C-alpha positions in Angstrom: -85.0 -5.7 -52.1 -83.6 -4.3 -48.8 -85.4 -5.4 -45.4 -85.3 -4.0 -42.2 -82.1 -6.2 -41.2 -80.2 -4.8 -44.1 -81.5 -1.3 -44.7 -80.1 0.0 -41.4 -83.6 1.2 -40.2 -84.8 -0.3 -36.9 -88.1 0.8 -35.1 -87.7 0.8 -31.3 -90.6 1.5 -28.8 -89.1 3.7 -26.2 -92.1 4.2 -24.0 -91.3 6.2 -20.9 -87.6 6.6 -21.9 -88.3 9.0 -24.8 -89.2 11.9 -22.8 -86.0 11.3 -20.7 -83.8 11.0 -23.6 -85.4 14.1 -25.3 -84.5 16.1 -22.2 -80.9 14.8 -22.0 -80.6 15.4 -25.9 -81.7 19.0 -25.3 -79.3 19.8 -22.3 -76.4 18.3 -24.4 -77.4 19.9 -27.6 -77.7 16.6 -29.4 -80.4 14.4 -31.0 -82.1 11.5 -29.4 -81.1 9.5 -32.4 -77.3 10.1 -31.7 -77.9 9.3 -27.8 -79.5 5.9 -28.9 -76.6 5.1 -31.5 -74.0 5.9 -28.8 -75.8 3.7 -26.2 -76.2 0.8 -28.9 -72.5 1.1 -29.8 -71.4 0.9 -26.2 -73.6 -2.1 -25.3 -72.1 -3.7 -28.4 -68.5 -3.0 -27.3 -69.2 -4.0 -23.6 -70.9 -7.3 -24.6 -68.4 -8.3 -27.2 -65.5 -7.5 -24.6 -67.4 -9.6 -22.0 -67.9 -12.4 -24.5 -64.1 -12.2 -25.4 -63.1 -12.2 -21.8 -65.1 -15.3 -21.0 -64.0 -17.2 -23.9 -60.5 -16.6 -22.9 -61.4 -17.8 -19.3 -62.8 -20.9 -20.7 -59.6 -21.5 -22.9 -57.3 -21.0 -20.0 -59.4 -23.4 -17.8 -59.3 -26.0 -20.6 -55.6 -25.5 -20.8 -55.1 -25.8 -17.2 -57.3 -29.1 -17.3 -55.2 -30.4 -20.1 -51.7 -29.5 -18.8 -52.0 -29.0 -15.1 -50.0 -25.9 -15.3 -50.8 -23.1 -12.7 -49.7 -20.4 -10.5 -51.1 -20.3 -7.0 -52.8 -17.3 -5.5 -50.1 -17.1 -2.9 -47.4 -16.9 -5.7 -49.5 -14.3 -7.7 -50.2 -12.1 -4.5 -46.3 -12.2 -3.4 -45.5 -11.2 -7.1 -47.9 -8.4 -7.3 -46.9 -7.2 -3.8 -43.4 -6.7 -5.0 -44.3 -4.3 -7.9 -44.3 -1.5 -5.5 -41.1 -2.1 -4.2 -37.4 -1.0 -5.6 -36.8 -4.7 -6.5 -39.8 -6.3 -8.0 -39.9 -10.0 -8.2 -40.1 -11.8 -11.6 -43.4 -13.0 -12.7 -44.0 -16.5 -11.3 -43.7 -19.4 -13.6 -46.4 -21.8 -14.3 -45.8 -25.3 -12.7 -47.7 -28.6 -11.9 
């Protein structure tokens, strides 16, 4: 027997937001439902991207702690500054 978590139907109390959404939907010739779905999809995408970014940052820091390999800020800035020149420098290598 389907329940609310598997049937795809969720009730959300929008409160004062409902009239704002209805106005926007009318101006865009869309439904409130489509606006809410779009907003939820964007939130999910942004949150998942943030979680992936944070997980990668943690893995990078753990790798640095384990190996000591790094690139200094000055090395990175020097490289980045050269990218606009006719002779860009090679990407700096990690070192201890």
